[in-house]
KETOR-774473 format. One record per atom (N, C-alpha, C, CB): residue number from 1; x, y, z; chain. Coordinates in nm, 2 decimals. Each point is the difference from the previous one (the first is absolute). Glycine has a CB too. Layout:
N
<NUM; <X; Y; Z>; "A"> ...
***
This chain:
122
<1; <-0.31; 12.00; 11.49>; "A"> <1; <0.02; -0.04; -0.14>; "A"> <1; <-0.01; -0.15; -0.01>; "A"> <1; <0.14; 0.20; -0.04>; "A"> <2; <-0.07; -0.28; 0.13>; "A"> <2; <0.00; -0.14; -0.01>; "A"> <2; <-0.14; -0.05; 0.03>; "A"> <2; <0.24; -0.01; 0.07>; "A"> <3; <-0.31; 0.07; 0.02>; "A"> <3; <-0.13; -0.04; 0.04>; "A"> <3; <-0.10; 0.02; -0.12>; "A"> <3; <0.04; 0.07; 0.24>; "A"> <4; <-0.03; 0.04; -0.32>; "A"> <4; <-0.08; 0.02; -0.11>; "A"> <4; <0.03; -0.11; -0.11>; "A"> <4; <-0.01; 0.25; 0.05>; "A"> <5; <0.14; -0.28; -0.07>; "A"> <5; <0.04; -0.10; -0.10>; "A"> <5; <-0.06; -0.13; 0.04>; "A"> <5; <0.21; 0.13; -0.05>; "A"> <6; <-0.20; -0.17; 0.18>; "A"> <6; <-0.05; -0.12; 0.05>; "A"> <6; <-0.15; -0.01; -0.02>; "A"> <6; <0.18; -0.02; 0.16>; "A"> <7; <-0.26; 0.12; -0.13>; "A"> <7; <-0.14; 0.01; -0.02>; "A"> <7; <-0.04; -0.01; -0.15>; "A"> <7; <-0.02; 0.14; 0.20>; "A"> <8; <0.10; -0.08; -0.29>; "A"> <8; <-0.02; 0.00; -0.14>; "A"> <8; <0.02; -0.15; -0.05>; "A"> <8; <0.07; 0.24; -0.02>; "A"> <9; <0.03; -0.30; 0.07>; "A"> <9; <0.03; -0.14; -0.05>; "A"> <9; <-0.11; -0.09; 0.05>; "A"> <9; <0.25; 0.04; 0.01>; "A"> <10; <-0.30; -0.02; 0.11>; "A"> <10; <-0.11; -0.08; 0.05>; "A"> <10; <-0.12; 0.01; -0.08>; "A"> <10; <0.09; 0.02; 0.23>; "A"> <11; <-0.13; 0.11; -0.26>; "A"> <11; <-0.12; 0.02; -0.09>; "A"> <11; <0.02; -0.06; -0.13>; "A"> <11; <-0.04; 0.21; 0.12>; "A"> <12; <0.16; -0.20; -0.18>; "A"> <12; <0.03; -0.06; -0.13>; "A"> <12; <-0.02; -0.15; 0.00>; "A"> <12; <0.16; 0.19; -0.05>; "A"> <13; <-0.11; -0.25; 0.16>; "A"> <13; <-0.01; -0.15; 0.02>; "A"> <13; <-0.15; -0.04; 0.01>; "A"> <13; <0.23; -0.01; 0.11>; "A"> <14; <-0.31; 0.08; -0.03>; "A"> <14; <-0.14; -0.03; 0.02>; "A"> <14; <-0.07; 0.01; -0.14>; "A"> <14; <0.01; 0.07; 0.25>; "A"> <15; <0.01; 0.04; -0.31>; "A"> <15; <-0.07; 0.03; -0.13>; "A"> <15; <0.05; -0.11; -0.10>; "A"> <15; <-0.01; 0.25; 0.04>; "A"> <16; <0.13; -0.29; -0.04>; "A"> <16; <0.05; -0.10; -0.09>; "A"> <16; <-0.07; -0.14; 0.02>; "A"> <16; <0.22; 0.12; -0.02>; "A"> <17; <-0.24; -0.15; 0.15>; "A"> <17; <-0.06; -0.12; 0.04>; "A"> <17; <-0.15; -0.01; -0.04>; "A"> <17; <0.16; -0.01; 0.19>; "A"> <18; <-0.23; 0.13; -0.18>; "A"> <18; <-0.13; 0.00; -0.05>; "A"> <18; <-0.01; -0.01; -0.15>; "A"> <18; <-0.06; 0.14; 0.20>; "A"> <19; <0.16; -0.08; -0.27>; "A"> <19; <0.00; -0.01; -0.15>; "A"> <19; <0.02; -0.14; -0.04>; "A"> <19; <0.08; 0.23; -0.01>; "A"> <20; <-0.02; -0.32; 0.09>; "A"> <20; <0.03; -0.13; -0.04>; "A"> <20; <-0.12; -0.10; 0.00>; "A"> <20; <0.23; 0.04; 0.08>; "A"> <21; <-0.33; 0.01; -0.01>; "A"> <21; <-0.12; -0.09; 0.01>; "A"> <21; <-0.07; 0.00; -0.14>; "A"> <21; <-0.04; 0.06; 0.24>; "A"> <22; <0.01; -0.18; -0.28>; "A"> <22; <-0.05; -0.02; -0.14>; "A"> <22; <-0.14; 0.06; -0.01>; "A"> <22; <0.13; -0.21; -0.02>; "A"> <23; <-0.17; 0.26; -0.09>; "A"> <23; <-0.13; 0.06; -0.02>; "A"> <23; <-0.10; -0.11; -0.06>; "A"> <23; <0.11; 0.23; -0.04>; "A"> <24; <-0.20; -0.27; 0.13>; "A"> <24; <-0.10; -0.11; -0.05>; "A"> <24; <-0.14; 0.06; -0.01>; "A"> <24; <0.14; -0.17; 0.12>; "A"> <25; <-0.15; 0.30; -0.11>; "A"> <25; <-0.13; 0.07; -0.01>; "A"> <25; <-0.06; -0.04; -0.14>; "A"> <25; <0.07; 0.19; 0.15>; "A"> <26; <-0.20; -0.22; -0.15>; "A"> <26; <-0.07; -0.04; -0.12>; "A"> <26; <-0.06; -0.14; 0.00>; "A"> <26; <0.15; 0.16; -0.12>; "A"> <27; <-0.19; -0.20; 0.00>; "A"> <27; <-0.06; -0.14; -0.01>; "A"> <27; <0.10; -0.10; -0.04>; "A"> <27; <-0.22; 0.11; -0.06>; "A"> <28; <0.20; -0.23; 0.11>; "A"> <28; <0.08; -0.12; -0.03>; "A"> <28; <-0.09; -0.12; -0.02>; "A"> <28; <0.20; 0.09; 0.13>; "A"> <29; <-0.17; -0.18; -0.22>; "A"> <29; <-0.08; -0.11; -0.02>; "A"> <29; <0.08; -0.13; 0.01>; "A"> <29; <-0.15; 0.13; -0.15>; "A"> <30; <0.08; -0.24; 0.19>; "A"> <30; <0.06; -0.13; 0.01>; "A"> <30; <-0.10; -0.11; -0.02>; "A"> <30; <0.17; 0.10; 0.16>; "A"> <31; <-0.12; -0.21; -0.22>; "A"> <31; <-0.08; -0.12; -0.01>; "A"> <31; <0.09; -0.12; 0.05>; "A"> <31; <-0.14; 0.09; -0.19>; "A"> <32; <0.08; -0.17; 0.28>; "A"> <32; <0.08; -0.11; 0.05>; "A"> <32; <-0.10; -0.11; 0.05>; "A"> <32; <0.18; 0.16; 0.07>; "A"> <33; <-0.12; -0.29; -0.06>; "A"> <33; <-0.08; -0.11; 0.04>; "A"> <33; <0.01; -0.02; 0.15>; "A"> <33; <0.05; -0.11; -0.22>; "A"> <34; <-0.17; 0.07; 0.28>; "A"> <34; <-0.01; -0.02; 0.14>; "A"> <34; <-0.07; -0.13; 0.02>; "A"> <34; <-0.01; 0.25; 0.05>; "A"> <35; <-0.01; -0.28; 0.08>; "A"> <35; <-0.08; -0.13; 0.04>; "A"> <35; <-0.14; 0.01; -0.04>; "A"> <35; <0.15; -0.03; 0.18>; "A"> <36; <-0.21; 0.16; -0.20>; "A"> <36; <-0.13; 0.02; -0.04>; "A"> <36; <-0.02; 0.04; -0.15>; "A"> <36; <-0.05; 0.06; 0.24>; "A"> <37; <0.16; -0.09; -0.31>; "A"> <37; <-0.01; 0.03; -0.15>; "A"> <37; <0.08; 0.13; -0.03>; "A"> <37; <-0.22; -0.11; -0.01>; "A"> <38; <0.22; 0.14; -0.12>; "A"> <38; <0.07; 0.11; -0.05>; "A"> <38; <-0.06; 0.13; 0.05>; "A"> <38; <0.06; -0.13; -0.21>; "A"> <39; <0.03; 0.22; 0.26>; "A"> <39; <-0.05; 0.13; 0.05>; "A"> <39; <0.06; 0.12; -0.09>; "A"> <39; <-0.01; -0.10; 0.24>; "A"> <40; <-0.08; 0.19; -0.26>; "A"> <40; <0.04; 0.13; -0.07>; "A"> <40; <-0.02; 0.11; 0.09>; "A"> <40; <-0.06; -0.10; -0.22>; "A"> <41; <0.17; 0.17; 0.25>; "A"> <41; <-0.01; 0.12; 0.09>; "A"> <41; <0.04; 0.13; -0.07>; "A"> <41; <0.05; -0.16; 0.19>; "A"> <42; <-0.10; 0.26; -0.14>; "A"> <42; <0.05; 0.14; -0.03>; "A"> <42; <0.03; 0.06; 0.14>; "A"> <42; <-0.13; 0.02; -0.22>; "A"> <43; <0.25; 0.03; 0.23>; "A"> <43; <0.04; 0.07; 0.13>; "A"> <43; <0.01; 0.15; -0.04>; "A"> <43; <0.12; -0.20; 0.10>; "A"> <44; <-0.18; 0.29; -0.01>; "A"> <44; <0.01; 0.14; -0.02>; "A"> <44; <0.07; 0.05; 0.12>; "A"> <44; <-0.21; 0.02; -0.14>; "A"> <45; <0.33; 0.03; 0.12>; "A"> <45; <0.09; 0.05; 0.12>; "A"> <45; <0.00; 0.15; 0.00>; "A"> <45; <0.14; -0.21; -0.02>; "A"> <46; <-0.15; 0.27; 0.14>; "A"> <46; <0.03; 0.14; 0.03>; "A"> <46; <0.11; 0.00; 0.10>; "A"> <46; <-0.25; 0.07; -0.05>; "A"> <47; <0.35; 0.01; 0.02>; "A"> <47; <0.12; 0.01; 0.09>; "A"> <47; <0.01; 0.14; 0.06>; "A"> <47; <0.12; -0.18; -0.13>; "A"> <48; <-0.11; 0.18; 0.26>; "A"> <48; <0.03; 0.13; 0.07>; "A"> <48; <0.12; -0.03; 0.10>; "A"> <48; <-0.25; 0.08; -0.02>; "A"> <49; <0.36; -0.04; -0.03>; "A"> <49; <0.13; -0.02; 0.08>; "A"> <49; <0.02; -0.15; 0.00>; "A"> <49; <-0.04; 0.20; 0.14>; "A"> <50; <0.04; -0.26; -0.03>; "A"> <50; <0.02; -0.15; 0.01>; "A"> <50; <-0.13; -0.08; 0.02>; "A"> <50; <0.22; 0.05; 0.10>; "A"> <51; <-0.33; 0.02; -0.10>; "A"> <51; <-0.13; -0.06; 0.02>; "A"> <51; <-0.07; -0.03; -0.14>; "A"> <51; <-0.02; 0.12; 0.22>; "A"> <52; <-0.03; -0.24; -0.23>; "A"> <52; <-0.07; -0.04; -0.12>; "A"> <52; <-0.15; -0.03; 0.03>; "A"> <52; <0.22; -0.10; -0.10>; "A"> <53; <-0.31; 0.16; 0.03>; "A"> <53; <-0.14; -0.03; 0.01>; "A"> <53; <-0.05; -0.04; -0.14>; "A"> <53; <-0.03; 0.16; 0.20>; "A"> <54; <-0.10; -0.19; -0.21>; "A"> <54; <-0.06; -0.03; -0.13>; "A"> <54; <-0.10; -0.12; 0.01>; "A"> <54; <0.21; 0.09; -0.11>; "A"> <55; <-0.22; -0.16; 0.00>; "A"> <55; <-0.10; -0.11; -0.02>; "A"> <55; <0.07; -0.12; -0.06>; "A"> <55; <-0.19; 0.17; -0.02>; "A"> <56; <0.14; -0.28; 0.06>; "A"> <56; <0.03; -0.13; -0.07>; "A"> <56; <-0.13; -0.05; -0.06>; "A"> <56; <0.20; -0.06; 0.15>; "A"> <57; <-0.21; 0.06; -0.28>; "A"> <57; <-0.13; -0.04; -0.06>; "A"> <57; <0.01; -0.13; -0.08>; "A"> <57; <-0.06; 0.25; -0.02>; "A"> <58; <-0.03; -0.34; 0.05>; "A"> <58; <-0.01; -0.13; -0.05>; "A"> <58; <-0.14; -0.03; -0.05>; "A"> <58; <0.19; -0.08; 0.15>; "A"> <59; <-0.20; 0.04; -0.28>; "A"> <59; <-0.14; -0.02; -0.06>; "A"> <59; <-0.08; -0.10; 0.08>; "A"> <59; <0.10; 0.05; -0.22>; "A"> <60; <-0.03; -0.16; 0.28>; "A"> <60; <-0.08; -0.10; 0.07>; "A"> <60; <-0.03; 0.04; 0.14>; "A"> <60; <0.12; -0.17; -0.14>; "A"> <61; <-0.03; 0.24; 0.21>; "A"> <61; <-0.02; 0.03; 0.14>; "A"> <61; <-0.02; 0.15; 0.03>; "A"> <61; <0.14; -0.20; 0.05>; "A"> <62; <-0.15; 0.29; -0.15>; "A"> <62; <-0.03; 0.14; 0.02>; "A"> <62; <0.12; 0.08; 0.03>; "A"> <62; <-0.22; -0.07; 0.08>; "A"> <63; <0.19; 0.19; -0.02>; "A"> <63; <0.10; 0.11; 0.02>; "A"> <63; <0.03; 0.01; 0.16>; "A"> <63; <-0.08; 0.12; -0.21>; "A"> <64; <0.20; -0.12; 0.24>; "A"> <64; <0.04; 0.01; 0.14>; "A"> <64; <0.11; 0.11; 0.02>; "A"> <64; <-0.06; -0.24; 0.04>; "A"> <65; <0.04; 0.32; 0.07>; "A"> <65; <0.10; 0.10; 0.03>; "A"> <65; <0.13; -0.06; 0.04>; "A"> <65; <-0.18; 0.15; 0.08>; "A"> <66; <0.29; -0.09; -0.12>; "A"> <66; <0.14; -0.04; 0.03>; "A"> <66; <0.02; 0.06; 0.14>; "A"> <66; <0.08; 0.00; -0.24>; "A"> <67; <-0.04; -0.09; 0.33>; "A"> <67; <0.03; 0.03; 0.14>; "A"> <67; <0.14; -0.02; 0.04>; "A"> <67; <-0.23; -0.06; 0.06>; "A"> <68; <0.28; 0.13; 0.04>; "A"> <68; <0.14; -0.01; 0.05>; "A"> <68; <0.10; 0.01; -0.12>; "A"> <68; <-0.09; -0.15; 0.18>; "A"> <69; <0.06; 0.23; -0.28>; "A"> <69; <0.09; 0.01; -0.11>; "A"> <69; <0.12; 0.09; 0.03>; "A"> <69; <-0.19; -0.03; -0.15>; "A"> <70; <0.31; -0.02; 0.11>; "A"> <70; <0.12; 0.08; 0.01>; "A"> <70; <0.10; -0.03; -0.11>; "A"> <70; <-0.03; 0.01; 0.25>; "A"> <71; <0.12; 0.09; -0.27>; "A"> <71; <0.10; -0.02; -0.10>; "A"> <71; <0.13; 0.04; 0.06>; "A"> <71; <-0.16; 0.04; -0.19>; "A"> <72; <0.26; -0.12; 0.16>; "A"> <72; <0.14; 0.03; 0.05>; "A"> <72; <0.10; -0.04; -0.11>; "A"> <72; <-0.07; -0.05; 0.24>; "A"> <73; <0.12; 0.16; -0.30>; "A"> <73; <0.09; -0.02; -0.11>; "A"> <73; <-0.08; -0.07; -0.12>; "A"> <73; <0.20; -0.01; 0.16>; "A"> <74; <-0.15; -0.11; -0.19>; "A"> <74; <-0.07; -0.08; -0.11>; "A"> <74; <-0.09; -0.11; 0.05>; "A"> <74; <0.20; 0.05; -0.14>; "A"> <75; <-0.24; -0.04; 0.27>; "A"> <75; <-0.08; -0.10; 0.06>; "A"> <75; <-0.14; 0.06; 0.04>; "A"> <75; <0.20; -0.12; 0.09>; "A"> <76; <-0.30; 0.05; -0.13>; "A"> <76; <-0.14; 0.04; 0.03>; "A"> <76; <-0.07; -0.11; 0.08>; "A"> <76; <-0.01; 0.15; -0.21>; "A"> <77; <-0.07; -0.11; 0.31>; "A"> <77; <-0.08; -0.11; 0.07>; "A"> <77; <-0.13; 0.06; 0.04>; "A"> <77; <0.21; -0.10; 0.09>; "A"> <78; <-0.31; 0.02; -0.09>; "A"> <78; <-0.13; 0.04; 0.04>; "A"> <78; <-0.09; -0.13; 0.03>; "A"> <78; <0.02; 0.21; -0.14>; "A"> <79; <-0.14; -0.18; 0.20>; "A"> <79; <-0.09; -0.11; 0.03>; "A"> <79; <-0.13; 0.03; -0.07>; "A"> <79; <0.11; -0.03; 0.23>; "A"> <80; <-0.17; -0.07; -0.29>; "A"> <80; <-0.14; 0.00; -0.05>; "A"> <80; <-0.08; -0.09; 0.09>; "A"> <80; <0.08; 0.04; -0.24>; "A"> <81; <-0.18; 0.02; 0.30>; "A"> <81; <-0.09; -0.07; 0.09>; "A"> <81; <-0.14; -0.02; -0.07>; "A"> <81; <0.13; 0.09; 0.21>; "A"> <82; <-0.18; -0.21; -0.21>; "A"> <82; <-0.13; -0.02; -0.06>; "A"> <82; <-0.08; -0.10; 0.08>; "A"> <82; <0.10; 0.04; -0.22>; "A"> <83; <-0.23; -0.04; 0.20>; "A"> <83; <-0.09; -0.09; 0.06>; "A"> <83; <-0.01; -0.12; -0.10>; "A"> <83; <-0.13; 0.18; 0.13>; "A"> <84; <0.17; -0.30; -0.08>; "A"> <84; <-0.01; -0.12; -0.09>; "A"> <84; <-0.09; -0.10; 0.07>; "A"> <84; <0.23; 0.04; -0.09>; "A"> <85; <-0.35; -0.05; 0.04>; "A"> <85; <-0.10; -0.09; 0.05>; "A"> <85; <-0.03; 0.02; 0.15>; "A"> <85; <0.07; -0.17; -0.17>; "A"> <86; <-0.08; 0.30; 0.21>; "A"> <86; <-0.03; 0.04; 0.14>; "A"> <86; <0.12; 0.01; 0.09>; "A"> <86; <-0.22; -0.10; -0.04>; "A"> <87; <0.34; 0.08; -0.01>; "A"> <87; <0.12; 0.00; 0.08>; "A"> <87; <0.09; 0.10; -0.06>; "A"> <87; <-0.02; -0.24; 0.07>; "A"> <88; <0.09; 0.32; 0.02>; "A"> <88; <0.10; 0.10; -0.04>; "A"> <88; <0.12; -0.07; -0.05>; "A"> <88; <-0.09; 0.17; 0.16>; "A"> <89; <0.14; -0.14; -0.28>; "A"> <89; <0.12; -0.06; -0.05>; "A"> <89; <0.09; 0.11; -0.03>; "A"> <89; <-0.13; -0.19; -0.10>; "A"> <90; <0.25; 0.18; 0.16>; "A"> <90; <0.11; 0.10; -0.03>; "A"> <90; <0.10; -0.05; -0.10>; "A"> <90; <-0.03; 0.09; 0.23>; "A"> <91; <0.05; -0.01; -0.33>; "A"> <91; <0.10; -0.04; -0.10>; "A"> <91; <0.11; 0.10; 0.01>; "A"> <91; <-0.17; -0.10; -0.16>; "A"> <92; <0.29; 0.05; 0.18>; "A"> <92; <0.12; 0.09; 0.03>; "A"> <92; <0.09; -0.01; -0.13>; "A"> <92; <-0.01; -0.03; 0.25>; "A"> <93; <0.04; 0.15; -0.30>; "A"> <93; <0.08; 0.02; -0.12>; "A"> <93; <0.14; 0.06; 0.04>; "A"> <93; <-0.21; 0.02; -0.15>; "A"> <94; <0.32; -0.07; 0.09>; "A"> <94; <0.13; 0.06; 0.01>; "A"> <94; <0.05; -0.01; -0.14>; "A"> <94; <0.04; -0.06; 0.24>; "A"> <95; <0.01; 0.17; -0.29>; "A"> <95; <0.05; 0.01; -0.14>; "A"> <95; <0.13; 0.08; -0.02>; "A"> <95; <-0.23; -0.03; -0.07>; "A"> <96; <0.30; -0.01; -0.03>; "A"> <96; <0.12; 0.07; -0.05>; "A"> <96; <-0.03; 0.07; -0.13>; "A"> <96; <0.16; -0.16; 0.12>; "A"> <97; <-0.14; 0.29; -0.12>; "A"> <97; <-0.03; 0.09; -0.11>; "A"> <97; <0.12; 0.01; -0.09>; "A"> <97; <-0.16; 0.13; 0.14>; "A"> <98; <0.14; -0.16; -0.27>; "A"> <98; <0.10; 0.01; -0.10>; "A"> <98; <-0.06; 0.07; -0.12>; "A"> <98; <0.12; -0.21; 0.08>; "A"> <99; <-0.11; 0.35; -0.08>; "A"> <99; <-0.06; 0.07; -0.11>; "A"> <99; <-0.15; -0.01; -0.01>; "A"> <99; <0.22; -0.03; -0.12>; "A"> <100; <-0.27; -0.03; 0.01>; "A"> <100; <-0.14; -0.01; -0.02>; "A"> <100; <-0.05; -0.14; 0.04>; "A"> <100; <0.02; 0.16; -0.19>; "A"> <101; <0.05; -0.23; 0.27>; "A"> <101; <-0.04; -0.14; 0.05>; "A"> <101; <0.03; -0.01; 0.15>; "A"> <101; <0.05; -0.10; -0.23>; "A"> <102; <-0.15; 0.04; 0.30>; "A"> <102; <0.02; -0.03; 0.14>; "A"> <102; <-0.01; -0.15; 0.01>; "A"> <102; <-0.10; 0.22; 0.08>; "A"> <103; <0.20; -0.29; -0.02>; "A"> <103; <0.00; -0.14; 0.02>; "A"> <103; <-0.05; -0.02; 0.15>; "A"> <103; <0.19; -0.05; -0.17>; "A"> <104; <-0.31; -0.01; 0.18>; "A"> <104; <-0.07; -0.01; 0.12>; "A"> <104; <0.01; -0.14; 0.06>; "A"> <104; <-0.15; 0.18; -0.07>; "A"> <105; <0.15; -0.19; 0.20>; "A"> <105; <-0.03; -0.12; 0.08>; "A"> <105; <-0.13; 0.03; 0.07>; "A"> <105; <0.25; -0.08; 0.02>; "A"> <106; <-0.34; -0.01; -0.03>; "A"> <106; <-0.14; 0.03; 0.05>; "A"> <106; <-0.03; -0.12; 0.10>; "A"> <106; <-0.08; 0.13; -0.21>; "A"> <107; <0.06; -0.10; 0.33>; "A"> <107; <-0.03; -0.10; 0.10>; "A"> <107; <-0.15; 0.01; 0.04>; "A"> <107; <0.23; 0.00; 0.09>; "A"> <108; <-0.31; -0.10; -0.13>; "A"> <108; <-0.14; 0.00; 0.02>; "A"> <108; <-0.03; -0.07; 0.13>; "A"> <108; <-0.04; 0.00; -0.25>; "A"> <109; <0.01; 0.07; 0.36>; "A"> <109; <-0.02; -0.05; 0.13>; "A"> <109; <0.11; -0.11; 0.03>; "A"> <109; <-0.25; 0.04; -0.02>; "A"> <110; <0.20; -0.15; 0.07>; "A"> <110; <0.09; -0.11; 0.03>; "A"> <110; <-0.01; -0.11; -0.10>; "A"> <110; <-0.01; 0.05; 0.24>; "A"> <111; <-0.05; -0.02; -0.36>; "A"> <111; <-0.04; -0.10; -0.10>; "A"> <111; <0.10; -0.01; -0.11>; "A"> <111; <-0.23; 0.05; 0.05>; "A"> <112; <0.28; 0.06; -0.10>; "A"> <112; <0.08; -0.01; -0.12>; "A"> <112; <0.10; 0.12; -0.01>; "A"> <112; <-0.19; -0.12; -0.12>; "A"> <113; <0.29; 0.10; 0.04>; "A"> <113; <0.10; 0.10; -0.03>; "A"> <113; <0.02; -0.01; -0.15>; "A"> <113; <0.12; 0.00; 0.22>; "A"> <114; <-0.14; 0.12; -0.29>; "A"> <114; <0.01; 0.01; -0.15>; "A"> <114; <0.10; 0.10; -0.04>; "A"> <114; <-0.23; -0.08; -0.02>; "A"> <115; <0.30; 0.06; -0.09>; "A"> <115; <0.09; 0.10; -0.05>; "A"> <115; <-0.05; 0.04; -0.14>; "A"> <115; <0.20; -0.09; 0.13>; "A"> <116; <-0.19; 0.22; -0.16>; "A"> <116; <-0.05; 0.04; -0.13>; "A"> <116; <0.06; 0.14; -0.03>; "A"> <116; <-0.21; -0.13; 0.02>; "A"> <117; <0.19; 0.18; -0.14>; "A"> <117; <0.05; 0.14; -0.03>; "A"> <117; <-0.12; 0.08; -0.05>; "A"> <117; <0.23; -0.09; -0.07>; "A"> <118; <-0.22; 0.22; 0.12>; "A"> <118; <-0.10; 0.09; -0.04>; "A"> <118; <0.07; 0.10; -0.10>; "A"> <118; <-0.14; -0.02; 0.22>; "A"> <119; <0.07; 0.07; -0.32>; "A"> <119; <0.05; 0.09; -0.10>; "A"> <119; <-0.07; 0.13; 0.01>; "A"> <119; <0.06; -0.19; -0.15>; "A"> <120; <0.01; 0.30; 0.14>; "A"> <120; <-0.06; 0.13; 0.00>; "A"> <120; <-0.09; 0.02; -0.13>; "A"> <120; <0.20; 0.09; 0.13>; "A"> <121; <-0.32; -0.04; -0.11>; "A"> <121; <-0.09; 0.03; -0.10>; "A"> <121; <0.03; 0.13; -0.06>; "A"> <121; <-0.18; -0.14; 0.10>; "A"> <122; <0.21; 0.15; -0.23>; "A"> <122; <0.04; 0.12; -0.07>; "A"> <122; <-0.12; 0.06; -0.08>; "A"> <122; <0.24; -0.07; 0.00>; "A"> 
***
């Protein structure tokens, strides 16, 4: 009896932890200033458990797959990798989700760090 109760509580805790992960599936948009000028992005996120995939689309630099994407509670992180003038450039994102807004810190290689907010497209 105690064993069943313990297993039930464990399953309840695991299910509760998964339910706490924020839902970021769908499209998000952002505009922000960078060293190369104003950037307009659309992010399309697909969430499967703790894994995040999708696209980061920028009018100036094109569309790139989201890599190494994960979500943990209200924190999202991923990498956008692009070819910039013949050199691979990794852009690392970490964000805090708050409803229909994600406050991101974006590290562009070893060159720059930017902060901005993305809004859910409705």
